VOBARO-505765 format. One record per residue (C-alpha): z, x, y; residue in one letter. Coordinates in steps of 0.001 Angstrom, whole numbers, plus 500000, padded with zeros to 6 digits. Example, Ala and Ser with C-alpha at 12.3 -4.5 7.8 and 13.67 -1.06 7.14 Angstrom:
# residues 2
507800512300495500a 507140513670498940s 
***
This chain:
# residues 405
476410497566491779x 480093497813492648x 482422500784492248x 486178500456492051x 487698503844492841x 491374504403492083x 493247507627492788x 495275508919489825x 499081508699490240x 498407509277493923x 501819510077495427x 502862512178492442x 499519513990492381x 499852514910496066x 503295516395495352x 501929518440492438x 499019519625494585x 501395520846497268x 503800522442494757x 501860523867491787x 505142524707490020x 505388520974489247x 502163520968487231x 502733519700483710x 506204518378484518x 507232514705484681x 507401513831488383x 508895510691489909x 508394509869493592x 510850507413495106x 514437506894496139x 517292508434494190x 520565506652493456x 521436503290491963x 519164501346494314x 516223503727494277x 512794502514493143x 509918504523491669x 506943504639494044x 504786506711491675x 505122508410488296x 503007511306487077x 501201510840483771x 503684513200482141x 506487510833483207x 504576507755482083x 504696509002478507x 508426508234478603x 507912504675479849x 508295505415483560x 506160503490486026x 505956502390489657x 508245499584490933x 510782500500488236x 514420501129489189x 514825504891489511x 518012504785487446x 516050503293484531x 513255505855484878x 515706508769484906x 517472507429481812x 514147507316480018x 513137510766481245x 516246512806482187x 514197515954482763x 512020514301485425x 511726515890488861x 512654513234491439x 511141513639494902x 511512511616498101x 508253510093499387x 506365511836502201x 504311508960503512x 502687510837506387x 501299513390503890x 499963510630501643x 498317508900504604x 496571512136505568x 495245512587502022x 494152508941501964x 492216509386505203x 490249512245503624x 489511510146500540x 488223507214502592x 486023509574504613x 484291510406501332x 483949506709500485x 482301506085503846x 479696508757503088x 478689506951499895x 478571503371501133x 478699501525504461x 480548498677502702x 484040499807501650x 486903497393500980x 490222499209500918x 492789497544498675x 495587500008499375x 496164503589500456x 494686504900497188x 492035502456495948x 488911500698497197x 485789498776496226x 482442500266497256x 479253498204497312x 476676500685495969x 473818498185495710x 470487499793496561x 471826503349496558x 469928504559493471x 467053506135495369x 469392508159497531x 472256508916495131x 470751508471491660x 471944506353488747x 475417504779489019x 477073507348486766x 475442510200488669x 476661508817492003x 480148508259490603x 480392511821489292x 479279513136492667x 481851511010494466x 484657512098492138x 483720515750492589x 483669515420496379x 487060513678496457x 488491516522494364x 487073519147496732x 488052517609500072x 491602516755498965x 492344520121497407x 492447518964493810x 493263515240493693x 491440513245490999x 490241509662490881x 488878507251488292x 485865504994488813x 484876501655487306x 481236500552487621x 479924497022487183x 477847494329488839x 480968492090488771x 483791492882491161x 486843492213489004x 485272493959486000x 484850497129488066x 488584497089488750x 489445496625485081x 486990499371484086x 488468501961486460x 491686501959484410x 489957502537481083x 489614506325481173x 492476507361483410x 493209509903484624x 490083511599486009x 487631509339484222x 484740506947484642x 483712503729482861x 480435501877483361x 479864498297482216x 476061497909482355x 474625494589483497x 474313492205480570x 477252493698478613x 480075492106480608x 481048489501477976x 481056492121475247x 483339494300477412x 485743491466478228x 486046489805474823x 488589492141473134x 490756492641476222x 494281491172476335x 494329488023478445x 496797489722480828x 493915491884482105x 492517488918484024x 493636488537487622x 496198485786487994x 497574485855484448x 501318486463484603x 503982486158481887x 504309482369482190x 500554481798482013x 500397484152479030x 502973482045477210x 501056478834477861x 497789480437476762x 499428481831473615x 500428478276472695x 496704477491472691x 495933480499470521x 494475482458473448x 495503486120473210x 492330487956474212x 489685487036476774x 487171486070474097x 489569483395472815x 489516481677476186x 485793481006475912x 486422478617473019x 487612476032475556x 485504474142478067x 486023474399481795x 487107470769481883x 489818471424479296x 491249474298481304x 491125472365484556x 492992469520482856x 495684471898481563x 495951474391484428x 494355472748487458x 492238474899489770x 493818478007488264x 492240476976484965x 488812476882486600x 489457480379487945x 490423481722484504x 487439480071482840x 485064481670485345x 486551485137484867x 486376484841481089x 482637484223481505x 482286487249483850x 481684485076486890x 483078486488490120x 480950485646493179x 483137487563495630x 481442490298497605x 482870493593498726x 484254492855502189x 484545495611504735x 486752495613507798x 489365493095506663x 491872492692509457x 495402493806508677x 497970491067509160x 501006493287509613x 502430496796509377x 506056497212508360x 508673499669507164x 511818498720505280x 514630500638503591x 517061499838500805x 520153501933501508x 522100504006499021x 525251503279501044x 525801499887502642x 525412499668506413x 527983497811508499x 528262497118512218x 525731496544514973x 525586500182516133x 524807501481512652x 522179498798512105x 520535499497515468x 520216503171514485x 518356502138511337x 516080499820513288x 515234502622515712x 514128504827512842x 511997502033511379x 510471501039514717x 509460504669515246x 507667504794511902x 505868501492512490x 504765502599515962x 503385505875514584x 501279504004512023x 500000501571514649x 498892504447516872x 497208506312514008x 495285503160513063x 494388502299516704x 496169498945516438x 498546496981518622x 500577493904517676x 502026490912519454x 504632489747516923x 507759491753515985x 509528490906512727x 513027491742511473x 514206491543507867x 517810492109506792x 519610491660503448x 523337491835502802x 525227492896499669x 525277489285498442x 521452489449498468x 521261486945501293x 518030487755503112x 517353486682506687x 514165487116508698x 513543486711512398x 510448487140514544x 509412486954518174x 506133486998520054x 505568489499522874x 503791488689526108x 501554491736525599x 500502493460522346x 502100496879521847x 502159500005519692x 505197501534521420x 508375502271519476x 510516501537522532x 509200497983522831x 509293497310519079x 512864498620518833x 514099496566521792x 512579493418520290x 514124494121516887x 517535494569518523x 517205491220520298x 516428489607516953x 519401491379515377x 521672489891518054x 520889486447516682x 522276487256513219x 525924486889512255x 527033490440511367x 530771489819511200x 532362491434508111x 528990491670506372x 527647494793504694x 523903495277504498x 521784496938501846x 518323496534503429x 516688496345506835x 513040496223507814x 510928496152510971x 507332494948511119x 504630494171513657x 502106491366513137x 499260489588514938x 497415492890515020x 494304493720516961x 492344496808517864x 493796498831520724x 490370498931522331x 489978495160522040x 493368494346523566x 493050492470526840x 493211494890529797x 496062494458532254x 495511493638535898x 496105496832537894x 497745496984541307x 495121498438543651x 497840499471546149x 499980501291543581x 500575504973544413x 501918505993541013x 500563505835537488x 501561502549535784x 504731502905533709x 503110501196530708x 500274503734530755x 502757506606530831x 504639505043527934x 501456504692525894x 500526508323526552x 503997509485525543x 503852507418522341x 500492508974521450x 501875512498521934x 505002511808519864x 502922510304517077x 500566513283517034x 503445515770516878x 505169513918514045x 501871513575512192x 501342517322512303x 504873518669511851x 506600515913509893x 508524512833510870x 511686514730511746x 509889516453514635x 510821514892518023x 512744512179516191x 514981509843518283x 518491511295518384x 520022507817518458x 518599507155514991x 521216509514513575x 521087512763511656x 520532511080508281x 517170509776509445x 515861513161510520x 515206514588507078x 512125512407506708x 513671509146505560x 516442506865506705x 518840507881503958x 517406505224501709x 514584504117499468x 511707503553501894x 508862501096501578x 505893500943503920x 503384498108503902x 500030497420505477x 499451493775504551x 495954492315504522x 
***
């Protein structure tokens, strides 16, 4: 028995929770301006055709009365932590897919928690209570990918169960695009074969689909027959943590770019500390107004979670890029090759040292700064060199944070 739990319009719902005057209004969370992107749209805004990853200018044209709000990622992370604490109370096997959704392996929980629908209702109620009013939707099935499809069926604040033995009946009328891995091009090729819904796909043999689509065809054939052997996997290691910004006004010159990198390095360091992670690889991403994107990376001698070290490395990478007469619309800083802070190899200490090691002092300072910003907002104790524009809680841009698995 597998649950897929998905928070409803998460970022927008957090904003409505914190400002009840927004209730019932179309809310868009994301960056304003021509280059802004929608991070989340409330269900009231979705009625007008607004959705996440959409250019904000398009969303506002479709819904001129929408309330546009800048993202507050630290607030969303705090709400997410509370949600995942609830998940952990219901199952020891939780696979987080993002900040607002997860698979839970509920196999064998009936004696303790009751029937699947009873357990799901209890979980939804507890999430609502601990988060101060945020809702979630739950899909229930013995097949992993079907649970994910089912969770979207009765959104928002709903629940859908696909009992064992009814999976094919559930899948048959669904548009083929509901299957994982079916994009626009695959849809076109399937339409040429007369395949528009999942049930149509079962008219063809596995061999036929392998011949036409290769291994991807075998994957589609298995899904159409409700076969998904994947288990819920807990504790997947994150590959990287990054923060990037698309700027409303182009950035030009090394000093201005370094200020942006300092702001981004600070945000990445805070997230590393909160997640008890350190990383050995620092990554830089930069894109100019001609949409030429360049990436650079370097490997550190010791893993770190300190903004000072991450920033210095990013600046060294920046020095290797030709900046002459170029204007930039995006920069990003990331840290990869992550490992647990506790598991990081200990450093050899100098037994004759009379003072506390500088690295230890730096780590303690980073922990304090992160804690203060987590409690009082990112503008608290923010690096002055990052510039005034960065102190309002963003870097004067459309921000995008990523924890890549």
